[in-house]
C-alpha positions, 0 to 999 in steps of 0.5 A: 384394378384397370390397367387403367393408363392415367386418365387425368386430363385424357386429351392432352395425354393422348396427343402428347403420345401421339406427338411424341410416337410421330417423332420416335417413328423411324424412316426407312433407309432405301433398300431397308425393312419397314415394319408398318403397324396400323391399330386402335385405341388405348388401354385394354379396350374392357368395359367402358370406354372414356371417350365413347362415354364423352361422347354419349354424354355429348349427344344427350344420353342419361348416365344410366344408359351409358352405364347399362350400354358398356355393361350388359345386365347390370342394375344400380342400386343405392347403398343405405349407408355408403361404407369405408374403403381404405387407401394407400397413399404412401410408405414411409420410413421414419414417423408421419407428421399430420396435423387437423385431428380431433382425436387418435387412439383414444385421445382428444387432440387439439386440430391446430397442432402438429402430431406424428405416428411413430412406429416401435416394433410391430406397434405405433405410438401417438407423439407429440410434435417434439416427440413426447409419447401421448398413447400406444396405439397398439398395430394401427394408429387411427387419427379422426378428423372433422373432414380432412385431415392434412399428412405432411409430405402427403397431402390433405384428405378427407376421413381418417390417417391410419398408420401401420407397420408394413411387413416388409420392413421394420422401420416402415409405416403404412399411410392409409386413408380411410374414408367413406366411397362417396367422399373417395369418388370426389377425389377420384373422378377428377383424376379420371376424366376431365372435369369439364366432360359432360354432367352425364359421362361424369355422373356413369363414373362416378357410380362405376369409380364408386362400384371399382372401390367396393369391389376391389381388394388388393389384399394390402396391409391395412389397405384394400385400395392403391392410390394409382392406376393399379386401382383408380387416381385417386388424390384427396382433396387436392383434385376435387373440383365443383363440376365432378363434386356435383356428379358424385352428390347427384349419384350420392351412392348408387353402385353398379350391381350384377346378380346382387352383386357390386359389378367390377366396372372397369373401363378405359380411355379409347376402345377403338370402336369395339370393346372387348370381351374380358380380360385375356387369360382371366374367367368370363364376366357375364357383364363384361361383354364386347359392345360397339362404341359409336363415339369412340372416334372422338378420341385423338387415339381411335386410330393409330400408326407406328413404323418400326424399322427390321433391327427395332423389331428384332431387338424389342421382340428379341425375348421372344423371338428366334433368330430375325423375325421374318412374319407375325401371324396372328392366330387368334383375335378376341371379339373385338379385333384385338389380338390374343395369341399370335406367332412370330416367325423367325429365321430360326424358329417359331414362337407363340406369344400373347396379345398383351405382351406383344403390344407392351414389347412394341409400346404399342397403345393397345393390342387391336394391331395389324401388322405389315411388312414393307421393303423398300 
């Protein structure tokens, strides 16, 4: 749900992006035009900034203070029972093999044996490894475990496996992990921020991740969440670590709420020093308001610079531009300096472009950007 650039090992990722950008910045030839783009931040800049939260944790702030800083007017609540969430792990054509299951489709199973989910029409069958029919499962094959179930070619996951026929392909199955939200957080937290970050930062993200999981529904066929940045990075058992497990346990079943409802606690890598009030073009969300982010300077992408030749600008903006680019005029910025709308003034006319479209076309890290045309 977060536009959520991958935040696993954020520092290494951001540094590598900076190096890559530096290597691809073209040198201006004599007498040529160079466009210099200076900007800040990495991601959408809405909600909690990861590097800012890292700084707060490093300076001794409690996780509750971190959450209340980034999300305006919210509260924290401990759920009596952790709800189940369903995460799409993969879509597979053909059978889905699994082990460590204690039972499926009303049949008791041997955890050491291998079984197969096999699609037949609009239903699913439970087969032995050799292909012998055990049970007709109907619309969904649900396989329980004693804790962790292993899915061949996918991985090991806490909770249960569910195999559901896809709507788009007659021979495919959606491979879904059904598990309680605390175990989901265990498999997501180390995929979003480094486990060696401060304990209070880990706790803040554990609560935010849990809140996003319970307030999101992608409307999938048998699932509400994706296992990638369309929702949050989720890798199951293979991602778990002692420090992130401890942060999840310390905040067990806690969620962020606003007026009694679980909040969409979105976050991004680096805010540039000021977060943005909600998403461009989306309805206002009272708890997603712009706030200062004083520790964002710890991010390798707190400030950045790109350089483009005239030909590169014309090429990258070609779908929006009339003629050759003469000037970029920003007509509206958000509550942070992020661009909402701008005009592309070309030799054959002027067009309007959204800030996020402009940033994407140029490959910028964020829509917090300023443009300067330099003639040499």
